[in-house]
N, CA and C of each residue as an Amber inpcrd file, in Angstrom:
protein
   264
  22.7240000 -10.4260000   5.5410000  21.2720000 -10.7680000   4.5440000
  20.8860000  -9.6590000   5.3730000  19.6130000  -8.4120000   4.1830000
  19.2680000  -7.5970000   4.2450000  17.9510000  -7.6810000   4.5700000
  17.8950000  -6.1900000   5.3250000  16.2780000  -5.7890000   6.4970000
  15.4510000  -5.5340000   5.4200000  15.4460000  -5.9540000   4.0840000
  14.5750000  -5.0490000   3.3560000  13.1630000  -6.0240000   3.4240000
  11.5830000  -5.8390000   3.0990000  11.1770000  -6.7970000   2.4870000
  10.5090000  -6.5740000   1.5260000   9.6780000  -7.5990000   0.6960000
   9.6550000  -7.8010000  -0.5950000   7.8830000  -7.2850000  -0.6350000
   7.4310000  -6.6350000  -1.5170000   6.4060000  -6.0270000  -2.0930000
   5.8310000  -6.8060000  -2.6770000   4.4290000  -7.4930000  -1.9120000
   3.8920000  -8.3620000  -3.3940000   2.0780000  -7.5520000  -3.2650000
   1.8500000  -7.3490000  -4.5690000   0.2580000  -6.5010000  -4.9000000
   0.0370000  -8.0950000  -5.3180000  -1.8670000  -7.9100000  -4.6590000
  -2.6140000  -8.8060000  -5.1560000  -2.8710000  -8.5430000  -6.7820000
  -3.9130000  -8.8100000  -7.5960000  -4.4500000  -9.4660000  -8.3750000
  -5.5730000  -7.4210000  -9.0200000  -6.2890000  -7.6330000  -7.5740000
  -6.5950000  -6.6610000  -7.5180000  -5.9280000  -5.3730000  -7.6440000
  -5.0260000  -5.2120000  -6.8940000  -3.7590000  -4.0710000  -6.7880000
  -3.5450000  -3.7490000  -8.4320000  -3.3940000  -4.3240000  -8.6590000
  -2.4760000  -4.6710000  -9.4200000  -3.3830000  -3.3440000 -11.0040000
  -5.0340000  -3.7860000 -10.0310000  -5.4990000  -3.5270000 -11.3840000
  -5.7080000  -2.2160000 -11.2130000  -5.7690000  -2.2470000  -9.7020000
  -5.8050000  -0.5160000  -9.2430000  -4.9880000   0.3530000  -9.7160000
  -3.9810000  -0.1190000 -10.3540000  -2.3980000   0.7990000  -9.6060000
  -2.4110000   1.1500000 -11.5470000  -2.7170000   0.4360000 -12.2290000
  -3.2680000   0.4740000 -14.1470000  -3.7910000   1.4740000 -14.1520000
  -5.2340000   2.1570000 -13.6160000  -6.1610000   2.9370000 -13.8390000
  -5.6130000   4.5100000 -12.7080000  -4.7340000   4.2790000 -11.8140000
  -4.1230000   5.4540000 -12.7320000  -3.7680000   6.2960000 -13.1860000
  -3.6560000   7.4720000 -13.2630000  -2.9280000   7.8210000 -14.4980000
  -1.8680000   8.2410000 -13.9840000  -0.8420000   8.5780000 -14.8080000
   0.7320000   8.7750000 -15.2520000   1.7000000   8.9810000 -13.4880000
   0.8850000  10.4600000 -13.7460000   1.6320000  11.5080000 -12.7520000
   1.2950000  10.3960000 -11.2270000  -0.1270000  10.0650000 -10.9980000
  -0.5080000   9.6300000 -10.0250000   0.3610000   8.4860000  -9.0360000
   0.8030000   7.5040000 -10.1250000   1.1270000   6.2480000 -10.5850000
   1.7460000   6.4750000 -10.0620000   3.6700000   6.9610000 -10.5280000
   4.3900000   7.2370000 -10.1290000   4.6610000   7.6360000  -8.9440000
   3.9690000   8.1550000  -8.4180000   4.1580000   9.1890000  -7.1660000
   3.7210000   7.9050000  -6.4010000   2.4950000   6.9700000  -6.3720000
   1.9880000   5.9730000  -4.9670000   3.2800000   4.9860000  -5.1980000
   3.9940000   4.2480000  -7.0650000   4.6090000   3.7400000  -7.0340000
   5.9370000   3.6980000  -6.3240000   6.5030000   4.9640000  -5.8870000
   7.5830000   6.0020000  -5.3760000   7.5980000   5.0740000  -3.8920000
   6.3580000   5.4370000  -3.1680000   5.7810000   5.3190000  -2.0900000
   5.7030000   4.0750000  -1.7300000   5.1660000   3.1690000  -2.3540000
   5.2130000   1.8830000  -2.0810000   6.5420000   1.0300000  -2.1670000
   7.5230000   1.1080000  -3.1240000   8.8240000   1.0520000  -2.4850000
   9.0920000   1.4340000  -1.6440000   9.2150000   2.7690000  -1.0230000
   9.6410000   3.3130000   0.3680000   9.2890000   2.3510000   1.1580000
   8.0020000   1.1040000   1.7600000   7.2860000   0.3390000   2.3540000
   8.8170000  -0.9730000   2.7190000   9.9810000  -0.8150000   1.0930000
  10.3200000  -2.1620000   1.4440000  11.2250000  -1.5920000   2.5620000
  11.4330000  -0.2660000   3.1960000  12.3000000  -0.1370000   3.9720000
  11.8980000   0.0890000   5.1910000  10.9270000   0.5530000   4.9820000
   9.7220000   0.7690000   6.6120000   8.4500000   0.3800000   5.9540000
   8.1810000  -0.0390000   6.9370000   6.9220000  -0.6270000   6.8570000
   5.9920000   0.2990000   7.1140000   6.4220000   1.5560000   8.0050000
   5.2290000   1.7910000   8.8610000   5.5790000   3.3670000   9.1960000
   5.6370000   4.1310000   7.4190000   6.1250000   6.0420000   7.1260000
   5.5640000   6.2120000   8.1430000   5.4410000   7.5240000   8.3550000
   4.7740000   8.9530000   8.7400000   3.2560000   9.2310000   8.7380000
   2.8430000   9.1110000   7.0360000   1.8430000   8.9960000   6.7740000
   1.0560000   7.2470000   6.7560000   1.1910000   6.3440000   7.3950000
   0.5150000   5.4320000   7.5240000  -0.1720000   5.7780000   9.3080000
  -1.0590000   4.2420000   9.0790000  -2.3850000   4.7150000   9.7660000
  -3.0150000   3.0380000  10.0440000  -2.9060000   2.7080000  11.3510000
  -3.0700000   1.9430000  11.5430000  -5.2700000   1.8060000  11.5530000
  -5.3500000   0.6620000  10.4720000  -6.9220000   0.0370000  10.3160000
  -7.7540000  -0.3340000  11.3660000  -9.1100000   0.7890000  11.6120000
  -9.5470000   0.0380000  12.9320000 -10.7850000  -0.9980000  12.7330000
 -10.8620000  -1.9480000  12.5420000 -12.3930000  -1.9740000  12.0490000
 -13.0140000  -2.9850000  10.8490000 -11.5170000  -2.6550000  10.3350000
 -11.3340000  -3.0780000   8.5260000 -11.2060000  -4.5340000   8.4580000
 -12.0640000  -5.3720000   7.6160000 -11.2140000  -6.9250000   7.4120000
 -10.5660000  -6.9160000   6.4930000 -10.6790000  -5.8420000   5.9350000
  -9.4090000  -6.5070000   4.2180000  -7.6440000  -6.4490000   4.5940000
  -7.5980000  -5.2690000   5.8560000  -6.0590000  -5.1100000   6.1400000
  -6.3420000  -4.3150000   7.4670000  -4.6840000  -4.6060000   7.9280000
  -3.7670000  -3.5060000   9.1840000  -3.8370000  -2.2520000   8.8400000
  -3.1870000  -1.8070000   7.4320000  -2.5260000  -0.3750000   7.2400000
  -3.5070000   0.1650000   6.1610000  -3.1560000   1.6100000   6.1850000
  -2.8950000   2.3650000   5.3350000  -2.2700000   3.5240000   4.7560000
  -2.1310000   3.8510000   4.0330000  -0.8540000   4.5040000   3.5190000
  -1.6690000   5.6330000   2.9000000  -1.0850000   6.7800000   3.0170000
  -2.1870000   8.5240000   3.0890000  -0.9270000   8.4350000   1.5950000
  -0.9370000   8.7800000   0.7800000  -0.4940000   9.8940000  -0.7500000
  -1.7110000  10.5120000  -1.0850000  -1.5740000  11.7220000  -0.7700000
  -2.2310000  12.8660000  -1.0490000  -3.7290000  12.4190000  -1.0680000
  -4.4260000  12.4040000  -2.1410000  -5.9560000  11.7200000  -2.5510000
  -6.1480000  10.7250000  -2.3180000  -4.7820000   9.8110000  -2.7270000
  -4.5840000   8.6070000  -2.6100000  -4.8080000   7.7930000  -1.3630000
  -5.0810000   6.3900000  -1.5720000  -4.6020000   5.6920000  -0.0070000
  -4.2770000   3.9780000  -0.5850000  -3.2540000   3.1600000   0.0170000
  -3.1410000   2.4250000  -0.2670000  -3.5190000   1.1060000   0.9900000
  -3.9400000   0.3250000   0.6270000  -4.5490000  -0.6290000   1.8810000
  -3.1240000  -1.9310000   1.3090000  -2.8790000  -1.8560000   3.2750000
  -2.1550000  -3.1310000   2.9030000  -1.7470000  -4.0310000   4.3480000
  -1.0730000  -5.0220000   5.0140000  -0.4680000  -5.5210000   5.3480000
   0.8800000  -5.7830000   5.9970000   1.5090000  -6.3320000   6.8330000
   3.0020000  -6.4010000   7.0650000   2.8030000  -8.0140000   7.6540000
   4.0100000  -8.9870000   6.8940000   4.0070000 -10.1790000   7.3930000
   5.5370000 -10.0810000   7.4250000   5.7640000 -10.1380000   9.2200000
   7.0510000 -10.0810000   9.9380000   7.4410000 -11.7050000   9.3760000
   6.8570000 -12.7210000  10.0420000   7.2460000 -14.0570000   9.9180000
   8.3950000 -14.3410000   8.5010000   7.6100000 -13.2580000   6.8170000
   8.3980000 -14.1450000   5.5540000   9.0800000 -12.7610000   5.0520000
   8.9950000 -11.8420000   5.3750000   9.2870000 -10.9110000   5.2920000
   8.4990000  -9.5950000   3.9160000   7.5090000  -9.7530000   4.1080000
   6.7390000  -9.7670000   3.1230000   5.6070000  -8.5170000   3.3660000
   5.5450000  -7.5460000   2.8260000   3.9920000  -6.2030000   2.2600000
   3.4700000  -6.0360000   1.6260000   2.2950000  -7.0150000   1.4770000
   0.7280000  -7.2010000   1.2610000   0.2570000  -6.3930000   0.2740000
   0.2460000  -6.4090000  -0.6270000  -1.1360000  -4.8600000  -0.3420000
  -1.8330000  -5.0950000  -1.4280000  -3.1330000  -4.1730000  -0.9630000
  -4.9820000  -5.3360000  -1.1230000  -5.4340000  -4.2900000  -2.6050000
  -5.7290000  -2.6450000  -2.4860000  -6.0790000  -1.9130000  -2.9310000
  -4.9870000  -1.1240000  -2.8270000  -5.3980000   0.0420000  -3.8970000
  -5.0110000   1.8150000  -4.6500000  -5.6410000   1.9050000  -5.1650000
  -6.2820000   3.8390000  -4.8640000  -7.2220000   4.3750000  -4.7430000
  -7.0280000   5.2040000  -4.7210000  -8.4860000   5.8240000  -5.2850000
  -8.9460000   7.5800000  -4.2740000  -9.6280000   7.4730000  -3.0940000
  -9.1950000   8.1810000  -2.6500000  -9.8430000   8.0540000  -1.1490000
 -11.5520000   7.7800000  -0.7600000 -12.2150000   8.3780000  -1.7450000
 -13.2570000   8.0480000  -1.6840000 -13.8860000   7.4890000  -1.7100000
 -13.1520000   6.5650000  -2.6040000 -13.5660000   4.7360000  -3.0480000
 -12.9740000   3.8490000  -2.5830000 -11.8610000   4.0830000  -2.1000000
 -11.2070000   3.0540000  -1.2750000 -11.6410000   2.0620000  -0.4580000
 -12.2790000   2.9690000   0.5850000 -12.9900000   1.6020000   1.3040000
 -14.0180000   0.7390000   1.2180000 -15.0830000   1.4640000   0.5050000
 -16.3810000   0.8780000  -0.1910000 -15.6380000  -1.0760000  -0.4560000
């Protein structure tokens, strides 16, 4: 049995990902795939008071907002975007 989690993106996160430049998108996708093995990497932070999700992952000036569901081994990504726009 594998310890890897399944990565799922909301339709909003998929749209966010398509809007990124190719260079940024490649970096973000690489970091997202790392969440399969390590849900809480060094660049993550627990969000307080945010109704959307519990965690954010920092990738330079970009953020990935996500939740971890241990029961069904899933990482659900809600939003991906630049830090000045992501929390709006």
